[in-house]
C-alpha positions in Angstrom: 76.7 78.3 99.3 76.2 82.0 100.1 73.3 83.7 98.3 73.2 87.5 98.5 70.0 89.6 99.0 72.9 92.0 97.7 79.3 107.1 96.9 79.5 110.0 95.5 79.5 112.4 98.7 82.5 113.0 100.9 81.9 112.3 104.5 83.5 113.9 107.5 86.4 111.6 108.6 86.6 110.9 112.3 90.0 110.6 113.9 91.2 107.0 114.0 90.4 105.4 117.2 88.1 108.2 118.5 85.2 107.1 120.5 81.8 108.2 119.2 78.2 107.4 120.1 76.5 105.0 117.8 74.6 106.9 115.1 71.0 106.5 114.3 70.4 105.0 110.9 70.3 107.4 108.1 67.4 107.4 105.7 68.2 104.7 103.2 67.4 105.0 99.5 67.3 101.3 98.9 68.3 99.9 95.5 66.4 97.1 93.9 69.4 94.8 94.1 71.4 94.8 97.3 74.1 92.2 98.1 74.8 90.6 101.4 78.1 90.8 103.3 79.2 87.8 105.4 82.0 87.2 107.8 85.4 86.8 105.9 86.2 83.6 107.9 85.0 80.2 107.1 83.1 78.5 109.9 82.5 80.1 113.2 83.9 83.4 114.2 83.1 86.2 116.8 81.8 89.7 116.3 83.8 92.4 118.2 84.8 89.9 120.9 86.0 92.3 123.4 83.6 95.2 122.8 86.3 97.6 121.6 85.8 97.5 117.8 82.0 97.9 117.0 81.4 99.5 113.4 79.7 102.5 115.0 83.2 103.7 116.3 86.0 101.4 114.9 88.7 103.2 113.0 88.5 103.1 109.2 92.0 102.8 107.6 91.7 102.2 104.0 90.2 104.1 100.9 88.8 103.1 97.6 87.9 105.2 94.5 89.3 108.2 96.5 86.9 107.9 99.4 87.4 106.4 102.9 85.6 103.2 103.4 82.1 103.1 104.8 82.5 101.0 107.9 84.9 98.7 109.7 84.8 95.9 112.2 87.1 93.3 113.8 85.9 89.6 113.5 87.8 87.1 115.7 89.0 83.6 115.3 92.1 82.0 116.6 95.0 81.6 114.4 94.8 79.2 111.5 91.3 79.7 110.3 90.6 80.0 106.6 89.9 83.5 105.4 87.5 84.1 102.5 85.5 86.7 100.5 82.8 88.4 102.6 80.6 88.9 99.4 77.6 86.9 98.6 77.2 85.0 95.4 73.9 86.5 94.1 72.1 89.9 94.5 68.5 90.1 95.6 67.3 89.9 92.1 69.3 86.7 91.5 72.1 88.2 89.5 75.3 86.3 89.8 78.2 88.1 91.5 81.9 88.0 90.4 84.6 88.9 92.9 88.1 89.8 92.0 91.3 90.7 93.9 92.2 94.5 93.4 94.7 94.9 96.3 97.5 92.7 97.8 100.0 94.5 99.9 101.2 94.5 103.7 98.3 96.0 105.7 100.5 97.9 108.1 102.2 101.3 107.1 105.5 99.9 108.1 105.3 97.6 105.1 106.3 94.6 107.1 104.2 91.6 107.1 105.2 90.7 110.5 103.4 93.7 111.9 100.0 92.7 110.8 99.9 90.5 107.7 98.3 91.2 104.3 95.6 93.6 103.2 93.6 91.9 100.5 91.2 94.1 98.6 88.2 92.6 96.8 85.7 94.0 94.3 82.2 92.7 93.6 80.6 93.1 90.2 77.0 92.2 89.1 77.7 90.1 86.1 74.2 90.7 84.7 74.5 94.3 84.6 78.2 94.7 84.6 77.8 97.2 87.6 80.6 97.4 90.2 78.8 97.0 93.5 81.3 97.4 96.3 84.8 96.7 97.6 86.0 95.1 100.8 89.5 95.3 102.5 90.3 92.1 104.4 93.2 93.0 106.8 95.6 90.8 108.9 95.7 87.9 106.6 98.4 85.4 107.1 99.7 82.6 104.9 98.3 84.1 101.7 98.5 81.5 98.9 100.6 82.4 95.7 97.5 82.4 93.5 95.9 85.4 95.4 97.3 88.2 93.3 95.7 91.4 91.8 93.4 90.4 88.9 92.6 86.9 90.4 89.0 85.7 90.5 87.8 84.4 93.8 84.7 82.3 94.8 82.9 82.4 98.1 85.2 79.7 99.6 88.4 80.5 97.8 91.1 80.6 100.4 92.7 84.1 100.7 94.9 83.0 103.6 94.4 82.3 107.3 93.9 84.2 110.5 97.1 84.8 112.3 98.7 86.4 115.4 101.5 89.0 114.5 104.0 90.7 116.8 102.9 93.7 119.0 103.1 96.9 117.0 101.2 100.2 116.6 99.2 98.4 113.8 98.4 95.2 115.8 98.1 95.1 119.6 97.1 91.6 120.5 98.3 89.7 123.6 97.1 86.2 122.9 95.6 83.8 120.4 92.1 84.8 121.5 92.6 88.3 120.2 93.6 87.2 116.7 91.1 88.8 114.3 90.5 89.9 110.8 89.9 93.8 110.4 87.2 94.0 107.6 86.2 97.3 105.8 83.5 97.7 103.3 82.6 100.4 100.7 79.8 101.0 98.3 80.6 102.1 94.8 77.7 104.6 95.2 76.7 106.4 98.6 77.1 104.1 101.5 76.7 100.5 102.7 75.4 99.5 105.9 76.3 96.9 108.8 74.0 94.7 110.9 74.3 95.9 114.5 75.0 93.2 117.0 76.2 93.0 120.7 79.9 92.4 121.4 81.0 88.8 121.5 78.2 87.5 119.3 78.8 84.2 117.6 78.8 84.1 113.9 78.6 81.5 111.3 79.9 81.9 107.7 76.3 82.3 106.6 75.5 85.1 109.2 74.8 88.4 107.3 76.9 91.1 108.7 76.1 94.0 106.3 74.8 94.9 102.9 76.2 96.7 99.8 74.0 98.2 97.0 72.0 100.1 99.6 72.1 103.9 99.5 72.6 105.2 103.0 73.8 109.0 103.4 76.7 108.6 105.6 79.3 106.3 107.0 79.0 103.9 109.8 75.2 103.3 109.3 73.3 100.4 110.7 71.0 98.6 108.3 
């Protein structure tokens, strides 16, 4: 079981796909109750396999609450792996966390699932305080179960779908099964979340912490 250690300022949005140098960590105003973020793939996976999609520069596509998400990364696994929620089950203070589905739609601007699968948006809430902590967008999901609809509650191992390989498009440019991946984006409800920086092609498990929400950094794309 995953246990978590668990914005209100508009940031300058970088052009999609622009290469930028890794930013130094901003001063963090840590809250008392952060929540861990994990890979959205059950079992093993790979962080930024080809060194082209680190959170320090990877394009951010989606928005929540009127703000562009905080950071994005591609996490790789060959087609057929189970896709799950990236949120931990408890905050650092031990408060249980409930996760519900807030978005289900084709992830690519064409609206065609064959171009890149589903975008599934999830929202994490502290059930003790009632506070909304964060959201995550899980993109390039294949074979979504019929039960994954807006409003559905999901646990840490609830199947959201599977990793898949889609046709070549402006939205998804993958040549082989080794390039199949989930595009993950994360956003805090207040200020900014952070990611755990790793070298390209780092092996992950489903218990590897890849970021934190509930922490209050001062800009997008910040390392924890």
